[in-house]
N, C-alpha and C positions, 0 to 999 in steps of 0.2 A: 213557417215564418209568420210573424205577426206584422200587420200593416195598420198603422194608426192614421186615420184621416181626421183632419181638423177642418171644420167649416165655420165660417163667420157669416151670420145674417147681416146684410148691409144695413137694413132699416133699423134693427135693434142693437146691433153690435154683439149679440149673443154668440158665444163660441160653443160648438158641440163637438164631441169626440165620438168616433166610431172605430171600433177595433174589428178587423177581419183577419182571417187566417188563411194561408195558402200553402200548398205543398208543391215542391219542385224536385226534380231528380238531379239538379245541378249541385255540385259541391261548392264549398267556399272558394276553392281554387279556380273553378270554372266561371263563377260569376260573383262579383262583390255586390254590396247593397245597392250601389248606384246603378249597376247594370240591371239588377232585378227590378228596381223601381222604374227604370226606362221601359222594360218589357211590360210591366203592369200598366203604365200610362199609355203605351202603344196599343195594348189590347182594348182599353176603354176608349181610346180615340176612334178606333175602328167601330166599336160597338155604338158609340154615340153618333158617329157619322151615318151609319145605317139606320138607326132609330130616328134620327133627325129627318132623313129623307122620307121614311115611311110616315112619320107624324105630320110633316108639313105638306106633303103631297097627297096622302090618303086620309089625313085627319085621324090617324089611328088612336091617339089618346082620347079623342072625343067620340069614338065609336061606341054604339050601344050594344055591340056584340061582346058579351062579357062572360057567358056561362059555358061550362063544359070545355070541349076542345075547339070551339068555334074561333076564339081569338088566335090561337096557334095556327089553325087552318087558314085563316085569312092572311096572316103574316106569311105563311108558306106559299100562298098564291101570289102575294104582292112581290116577294123577293125575286122570283124568276122574271116577272114583268120588268122590274128595275134592272135586273141583270141583262135581259135582252136589249133594253134600251142603251145600257152602258156599252154592250158589245158593238152596237151600231155607231158608237162615237157620240152618243147623246150626252150633252153637258147639262141640259135642263130637263129633268125627268117630267115635270109638270107639262112643259111645252111638248115633249115627245108623246105623252099620253093624250094630250088634246089632238095632236096631229093624227096619230094612228087610231084614235077613237072615232074619228069622222068616217073612216072607210075600213071596216073590219076585214075586207078581202085583200087589202094592200099589205104586203109583208113589211116589217120594219126595215128601214134603211136610213143611212145617215143623210140628213138634210141640213141646209143652212137657211136662216132667215135673211131679211134684208140687211141686217147689220153684220152678217157673216158668222153669227154664232151658230154652232152646231146644236141641233136638237133632234 
C-alpha cells in the first residue's frame, strides 16, 4: 500500500508531501483503508509516546552520544528503566528516577507524593 502524508508548516503555510510504502498480510476483505489507517496511526502513537518520554526525561535528542551502536545501546538501557517504573505504577518517570536515584540500594516500589500522585 502507499501512504501519502501531507504536512503544513504553520509559520510559512508551505505544504509538503511524503509517500511511504507498507506491506500487510491483510486482504481487502479483512481490512479496509480506514482500518489500516487506524492501525498505522496507532503504531505511530505508541512510537511517539515512547520517544517523547525518552526525550523529555533523558534528553535523548540532545545527547552527544551519536556514533556507532552507542545511541541504540543507550536507548536499550533506558527502556527497561522506564518499563520498571511503569510496572511499579509510576505515572511520572522523571519523579520516579529522582526518587530511586537517591538510594540505589532501595528497590523500585510504587510511592505517592503529597498530592497523591503515583511516582
